[in-house]
VOLO-935221 format. One record per residue: residue in three letters; residue number from 1; x, y, z of N, C-alpha, C in turn. Coordinates in nm, 2 decimals, decimal comma. Example, Ala and Ser with C-alpha at 12.3 -4.5 7.8 and 13.67 -1.06 7.14 Angstrom:
BEGIN
  resn  resi     n.x     n.y     n.z    ca.x    ca.y    ca.z     c.x     c.y     c.z
   ala     1    1,32   -0,57    0,78    1,23   -0,45    0,78    1,32   -0,33    0,78
   ser     2    1,28   -0,22    0,71    1,37   -0,11    0,71    1,29    0,00    0,79
% end
This chain:
BEGIN
  resn  resi     n.x     n.y     n.z    ca.x    ca.y    ca.z     c.x     c.y     c.z
   met     1   -1,21    2,35    1,60   -1,10    2,36    1,73   -0,98    2,30    1,68
   ala     2   -0,87    2,38    1,70   -0,73    2,33    1,67   -0,70    2,22    1,77
   gln     3   -0,63    2,12    1,72   -0,57    2,01    1,82   -0,45    2,08    1,86
   arg     4   -0,43    2,06    2,00   -0,28    2,10    2,04   -0,18    1,99    2,02
   asn     5   -0,07    2,03    2,01    0,04    1,94    1,96    0,09    1,88    2,09
   thr     6    0,09    1,75    2,13    0,15    1,67    2,21    0,26    1,58    2,18
   trp     7    0,34    1,53    2,25    0,46    1,46    2,20    0,41    1,33    2,15
   gln     8    0,28    1,28    2,20    0,23    1,16    2,14    0,19    1,18    1,99
   arg     9    0,12    1,30    1,96    0,08    1,33    1,82    0,21    1,34    1,74
   asp    10    0,31    1,41    1,80    0,45    1,43    1,71    0,51    1,31    1,70
   arg    11    0,50    1,21    1,79    0,57    1,07    1,76    0,48    1,01    1,67
   val    12    0,35    0,99    1,67    0,27    0,91    1,59    0,31    0,99    1,43
   arg    13    0,30    1,10    1,42    0,32    1,18    1,29    0,46    1,13    1,24
   glu    14    0,55    1,15    1,31    0,68    1,10    1,29    0,71    0,95    1,24
   ala    15    0,65    0,87    1,30    0,64    0,71    1,26    0,56    0,70    1,15
   leu    16    0,46    0,77    1,12    0,38    0,76    1,01    0,46    0,80    0,88
   gly    17    0,55    0,92    0,90    0,64    0,98    0,78    0,73    0,87    0,76
   asp    18    0,78    0,79    0,86    0,89    0,69    0,82    0,85    0,57    0,79
   ala    19    0,71    0,54    0,78    0,67    0,41    0,74    0,66    0,41    0,58
   ala    20    0,70    0,29    0,52    0,71    0,26    0,38    0,58    0,24    0,33
   gly    21    0,50    0,32    0,26    0,37    0,32    0,21    0,26    0,32    0,33
   phe    22    0,14    0,26    0,29    0,05    0,27    0,39    0,05    0,16    0,51
   val    23    0,02    0,20    0,61    0,01    0,11    0,75   -0,11    0,11    0,82
   ser    24   -0,14    0,00    0,88   -0,27    0,01    0,97   -0,23    0,08    1,10
   ala    25   -0,32    0,12    1,17   -0,31    0,17    1,33   -0,23    0,06    1,40
   gln    26   -0,28   -0,05    1,40   -0,21   -0,16    1,46   -0,05   -0,18    1,45
   asp    27   -0,04   -0,17    1,30    0,10   -0,19    1,26    0,19   -0,06    1,32
   leu    28    0,14    0,05    1,31    0,19    0,16    1,33    0,22    0,18    1,50
   his    29    0,13    0,12    1,56    0,13    0,11    1,71    0,24   -0,01    1,74
   ala    30    0,24   -0,11    1,68    0,35   -0,20    1,71    0,50   -0,15    1,68
   thr    31    0,51   -0,07    1,57    0,62   -0,01    1,56    0,68    0,10    1,65
   leu    32    0,58    0,16    1,71    0,60    0,27    1,82    0,64    0,18    1,95
   arg    33    0,57    0,08    1,97    0,61    0,00    2,09    0,75   -0,06    2,09
   gln    34    0,78   -0,11    1,96    0,91   -0,16    1,95    1,02   -0,05    1,96
   gly    35    0,99    0,08    1,93    1,08    0,18    1,95    1,08    0,22    2,11
   gly    36    1,01    0,16    2,19    1,00    0,18    2,33    0,90    0,29    2,38
   ser    37    0,81    0,34    2,29    0,71    0,44    2,31    0,60    0,35    2,40
   gly    38    0,54    0,44    2,48    0,44    0,39    2,57    0,29    0,44    2,51
   ile    39    0,30    0,48    2,39    0,17    0,53    2,35    0,09    0,42    2,31
   gly    40   -0,06    0,46    2,36   -0,15    0,35    2,37   -0,22    0,35    2,22
   leu    41   -0,28    0,22    2,19   -0,35    0,20    2,06   -0,46    0,31    2,03
   ala    42   -0,53    0,34    2,16   -0,63    0,44    2,12   -0,58    0,57    2,07
   thr    43   -0,48    0,61    2,13   -0,42    0,74    2,11   -0,36    0,73    1,95
   val    44   -0,31    0,63    1,91   -0,27    0,61    1,78   -0,39    0,62    1,68
   tyr    45   -0,50    0,54    1,73   -0,61    0,57    1,64   -0,67    0,70    1,63
   arg    46   -0,68    0,78    1,75   -0,73    0,91    1,74   -0,64    1,00    1,66
   thr    47   -0,51    0,99    1,69   -0,42    1,07    1,61   -0,42    1,06    1,46
   leu    48   -0,43    0,94    1,41   -0,44    0,91    1,27   -0,56    0,97    1,20
   ala    49   -0,68    0,95    1,30   -0,79    1,00    1,24   -0,77    1,17    1,22
   thr    50   -0,72    1,23    1,31   -0,70    1,37    1,32   -0,62    1,41    1,22
   leu    51   -0,50    1,34    1,18   -0,42    1,36    1,08   -0,47    1,34    0,93
   ala    52   -0,56    1,26    0,93   -0,63    1,24    0,81   -0,73    1,33    0,76
   ala    53   -0,80    1,39    0,89   -0,91    1,49    0,88   -0,83    1,62    0,83
   ser    54   -0,73    1,63    0,88   -0,64    1,77    0,87   -0,58    1,76    0,72
   gly    55   -0,57    1,65    0,66   -0,50    1,64    0,52   -0,37    1,61    0,53
   glu    56   -0,31    1,58    0,66   -0,17    1,53    0,67   -0,14    1,40    0,64
   ala    57   -0,24    1,32    0,64   -0,25    1,17    0,61   -0,35    1,13    0,51
   asp    58   -0,32    1,05    0,43   -0,40    0,98    0,34   -0,48    0,86    0,42
   gln    59   -0,60    0,85    0,41   -0,66    0,72    0,48   -0,76    0,65    0,37
   leu    60   -0,72    0,54    0,35   -0,82    0,45    0,26   -0,84    0,32    0,33
   gln    61   -0,93    0,24    0,27   -0,95    0,11    0,32   -0,87    0,00    0,22
   ser    62   -0,83   -0,09    0,29   -0,73   -0,19    0,22   -0,86   -0,29    0,17
   pro    63   -0,80   -0,39    0,06   -0,91   -0,47    0,00   -0,96   -0,56    0,12
   glu    64   -0,88   -0,58    0,23   -0,96   -0,65    0,35   -1,06   -0,57    0,43
   gly    65   -1,06   -0,46    0,40   -1,16   -0,37    0,46   -1,10   -0,28    0,59
   glu    66   -0,98   -0,28    0,60   -0,91   -0,22    0,72   -0,87   -0,09    0,69
   ala    67   -0,87    0,00    0,77   -0,84    0,15    0,75   -0,67    0,15    0,75
   ile    68   -0,62    0,21    0,65   -0,47    0,22    0,64   -0,44    0,37    0,61
   tyr    69   -0,32    0,40    0,66   -0,27    0,54    0,65   -0,14    0,56    0,60
   arg    70   -0,12    0,69    0,53    0,00    0,73    0,51    0,02    0,86    0,51
   ala    71    0,15    0,91    0,56    0,18    1,04    0,56    0,17    1,11    0,42
   cys    72    0,10    1,23    0,40    0,09    1,28    0,27    0,13    1,43    0,26
   ser    73    0,20    1,44    0,15    0,26    1,58    0,14    0,17    1,66    0,03
   ser    74    0,09    1,58   -0,04    0,01    1,64   -0,16   -0,10    1,72   -0,08
   thr    75   -0,15    1,83   -0,15   -0,27    1,89   -0,10   -0,38    1,86   -0,23
   gly    76   -0,51    1,86   -0,18   -0,61    1,85   -0,25   -0,63    1,70   -0,30
   his    77   -0,72    1,67   -0,38   -0,78    1,54   -0,42   -0,68    1,47   -0,51
   his    78   -0,66    1,35   -0,48   -0,57    1,26   -0,55   -0,60    1,11   -0,54
   his    79   -0,54    1,02   -0,62   -0,56    0,89   -0,61   -0,43    0,82   -0,61
   his    80   -0,42    0,68   -0,58   -0,30    0,60   -0,56   -0,31    0,46   -0,62
   leu    81   -0,20    0,44   -0,66   -0,18    0,28   -0,70   -0,11    0,22   -0,57
   ile    82   -0,17    0,11   -0,53   -0,12    0,07   -0,41   -0,08   -0,09   -0,44
   cys    83    0,05   -0,14   -0,39    0,10   -0,27   -0,42    0,02   -0,35   -0,29
   arg    84   -0,04   -0,46   -0,32   -0,09   -0,54   -0,21    0,00   -0,63   -0,14
   ser    85    0,12   -0,63   -0,19    0,22   -0,72   -0,13    0,31   -0,63   -0,05
   cys    86    0,37   -0,53   -0,10    0,48   -0,46   -0,01    0,43   -0,31    0,02
   gly    87    0,32   -0,28   -0,01    0,26   -0,16    0,04    0,30   -0,03   -0,03
   arg    88    0,38   -0,05   -0,14    0,43    0,08   -0,21    0,31    0,15   -0,26
   ala    89    0,31    0,29   -0,25    0,22    0,37   -0,31    0,25    0,48   -0,40
   val    90    0,20    0,49   -0,51    0,22    0,59   -0,59    0,10    0,68   -0,63
   glu    91    0,13    0,81   -0,60    0,01    0,90   -0,64   -0,01    0,93   -0,78
   ile    92   -0,15    0,92   -0,82   -0,15    0,93   -0,97   -0,26    1,04   -1,02
   glu    93   -0,25    1,09   -1,12   -0,34    1,18   -1,15   -0,44    1,11   -1,25
   ala    94   -0,55    1,13   -1,24   -0,67    1,04   -1,29   -0,76    1,14   -1,37
   arg    95   -0,74    1,22   -1,47   -0,84    1,30   -1,51   -0,96    1,23   -1,57
   glu    96   -0,94    1,13   -1,64   -1,05    1,04   -1,68   -1,14    1,01   -1,57
   val    97   -1,08    0,98   -1,46   -1,18    0,94   -1,35   -1,27    1,05   -1,30
   glu    98   -1,20    1,18   -1,29   -1,27    1,28   -1,24   -1,38    1,32   -1,34
   ala    99   -1,35    1,33   -1,48   -1,46    1,37   -1,55   -1,57    1,26   -1,57
   trp   100   -1,52    1,13   -1,56   -1,63    1,01   -1,56   -1,73    1,04   -1,43
   ala   101   -1,67    1,07   -1,30   -1,73    1,09   -1,19   -1,84    1,20   -1,20
   gln   102   -1,79    1,30   -1,26   -1,88    1,42   -1,27   -1,99    1,38   -1,38
   arg   103   -1,97    1,33   -1,47   -2,07    1,30   -1,59   -2,17    1,21   -1,53
   thr   104   -2,12    1,10   -1,46   -2,21    0,98   -1,40   -2,31    1,06   -1,29
   ala   105   -2,24    1,15   -1,20   -2,33    1,20   -1,10   -2,43    1,29   -1,18
   ala   106   -2,40    1,38   -1,27   -2,49    1,48   -1,33   -2,61    1,39   -1,41
   ala   107   -2,55    1,27   -1,47   -2,65    1,20   -1,54   -2,76    1,14   -1,47
   his   108   -2,75    1,13   -1,33   -2,84    1,07   -1,24   -2,88    1,20   -1,15
   gly   109   -2,87    1,32   -1,18   -2,92    1,43   -1,12   -2,86    1,46   -0,98
   phe   110   -2,73    1,40   -0,96   -2,65    1,44   -0,84   -2,56    1,57   -0,87
   thr   111   -2,55    1,64   -0,77   -2,46    1,75   -0,76   -2,38    1,73   -0,64
   gln   112   -2,27    1,81   -0,64   -2,17    1,82   -0,53   -2,10    1,68   -0,50
   ala   113   -2,08    1,58   -0,61   -2,03    1,46   -0,61   -1,89    1,44   -0,55
   glu   114   -1,87    1,35   -0,48   -1,73    1,33   -0,43   -1,70    1,18   -0,47
   his   115   -1,59    1,13   -0,47   -1,54    1,00   -0,49   -1,41    0,98   -0,43
   val   116   -1,39    0,85   -0,40   -1,26    0,79   -0,37   -1,21    0,69   -0,47
   val   117   -1,10    0,69   -0,53   -1,06    0,59   -0,63   -0,92    0,55   -0,58
   asp   118   -0,89    0,43   -0,54   -0,76    0,37   -0,53   -0,75    0,24   -0,58
   ile   119   -0,65    0,23   -0,66   -0,62    0,09   -0,75   -0,52    0,02   -0,67
   phe   120   -0,56   -0,11   -0,64   -0,47   -0,21   -0,57   -0,42   -0,33   -0,67
   gly   121   -0,29   -0,35   -0,67   -0,24   -0,44   -0,74   -0,10   -0,48   -0,69
   leu   122   -0,02   -0,53   -0,78    0,12   -0,58   -0,75    0,22   -0,49   -0,83
   cys   123    0,32   -0,42   -0,76    0,41   -0,33   -0,82    0,51   -0,42   -0,91
   glu   124    0,59   -0,37   -0,98    0,66   -0,43   -1,08    0,77   -0,52   -0,99
   thr   125    0,83   -0,46   -0,89    0,91   -0,57   -0,81    0,85   -0,68   -0,75
   cys   126    0,73   -0,66   -0,67    0,64   -0,80   -0,64    0,61   -0,89   -0,74
   thr   127    0,58   -0,82   -0,86    0,54   -0,93   -0,98    0,65   -0,99   -1,01
   ala   128    0,76   -0,94   -1,03    0,89   -1,02   -1,05    0,93   -1,11   -0,97
   ala   129    0,93   -1,08   -0,84    0,95   -1,17   -0,73    0,85   -1,29   -0,71
   gln   130    0,73   -1,26   -0,75    0,62   -1,37   -0,75    0,64   -1,47   -0,88
   ala   131    0,70   -1,40   -0,99    0,73   -1,49   -1,10    0,84   -1,58   -1,09
   ala   132    0,94   -1,53   -1,04    1,08   -1,60   -1,03    1,06   -1,74   -0,99
   pro   133    1,00   -1,76   -0,85    0,99   -1,89   -0,81    0,91   -1,99   -0,92
   ala   134    0,80   -1,94   -0,98    0,73   -2,03   -1,08    0,80   -2,04   -1,18
   thr   135    0,88   -1,95   -1,23    0,96   -1,98   -1,35    1,06   -2,10   -1,32
   thr   136    1,13   -2,07   -1,21    1,23   -2,19   -1,16    1,16   -2,33   -1,17
   ala   137    1,04   -2,33   -1,09    0,97   -2,45   -1,09    0,92   -2,51   -1,21
   ala   138    0,88   -2,43   -1,33    0,84   -2,48   -1,45    0,95   -2,51   -1,52
   ala   139    1,09   -2,45   -1,51    1,20   -2,50   -1,57    1,24   -2,63   -1,53
   val   140    1,24   -2,66   -1,39    1,26   -2,80   -1,34    1,15   -2,90   -1,38
   thr   141    1,03   -2,87   -1,39    0,92   -2,96   -1,43    0,94   -3,00   -1,58
   ala   142    0,98   -2,90   -1,66    1,01   -2,94   -1,81    1,13   -3,02   -1,82
   ala   143    1,23   -2,99   -1,76    1,35   -3,07   -1,75    1,33   -3,22   -1,70
   ala   144    1,24   -3,22   -1,59    1,20   -3,36   -1,55    1,14   -3,44   -1,66
   ala   145    1,05   -3,36   -1,74    0,99   -3,46   -1,85    1,08   -3,49   -1,95
   ala   146    1,20   -3,41   -1,97    1,30   -3,44   -2,08    1,38   -3,57   -2,03
   gly   147    1,39   -3,59   -1,90    1,48   -3,69   -1,85    1,55   -3,66   -1,73
   pro   148    1,59   -3,77   -1,66    1,64   -3,73   -1,53    1,77   -3,65   -1,52
   gln   149    1,85   -3,67   -1,63    1,99   -3,61   -1,63    1,95   -3,45   -1,67
   ala   150    1,86   -3,41   -1,74    1,83   -3,27   -1,78    1,77   -3,21   -1,65
   ala   151    1,69   -3,29   -1,57    1,63   -3,23   -1,45    1,73   -3,19   -1,36
   ala   152    1,83   -3,29   -1,32    1,94   -3,26   -1,25    2,01   -3,13   -1,27
   ala   153    2,04   -3,12   -1,42    2,12   -3,01   -1,46    2,06   -2,87   -1,44
   thr   154    1,91   -2,88   -1,46    1,84   -2,77   -1,45    1,84   -2,73   -1,30
   ala   155    1,81   -2,80   -1,21    1,81   -2,79   -1,08    1,92   -2,72   -1,02
   ala   156    2,04   -2,78   -1,07    2,18   -2,73   -1,03    2,22   -2,60   -1,08
   ala   157    2,16   -2,55   -1,20    2,18   -2,44   -1,26    2,18   -2,32   -1,18
   pro   158    2,27   -2,21   -1,18    2,25   -2,09   -1,12    2,11   -2,02   -1,16
   ala   159    2,04   -1,95   -1,06    1,92   -1,88   -1,09    1,93   -1,80   -1,22
   glu   160    2,03   -1,72   -1,22    2,03   -1,62   -1,36    2,04   -1,70   -1,48
   ile   161    2,09   -1,82   -1,49    2,08   -1,90   -1,61    1,93   -1,95   -1,63
   arg   162    1,88   -2,00   -1,51    1,75   -2,07   -1,52    1,65   -1,97   -1,56
   asp   163    1,64   -1,84   -1,51    1,55   -1,75   -1,54    1,56   -1,69   -1,68
% end
């Protein structure tokens, strides 16, 4: 049975499309509320489930076990790399995973096998941002070991020189 389009469904679809990366229903609801929408949380959950079922949204489970969603323009089966810090998502082709899944299922007598593979990690930008404070702290610690004047000079140096 086809779902009828309502202003609430349209607004949730639009907000999901505007979101950067994957978002939870609660986060999307908060964004809608900040924008002055009176859409209820239950409506957001139902709409996201409908969008995921129709293929208009990707749904996956975060490492914490929460369902998260992203507007999807791709059709068909695909996988993602997802940044745990900023939520950036990249769709990836994974032919090796597809072949492995089929071989593994067949080896155990399974047919019509399906799978979900999403890889969580830190994107290049978030990795660099996390490394920067550690690099600065390490430089100050090393300079302190060299003597008080070296530590003061390192701590006062501009970040681009310290990194």
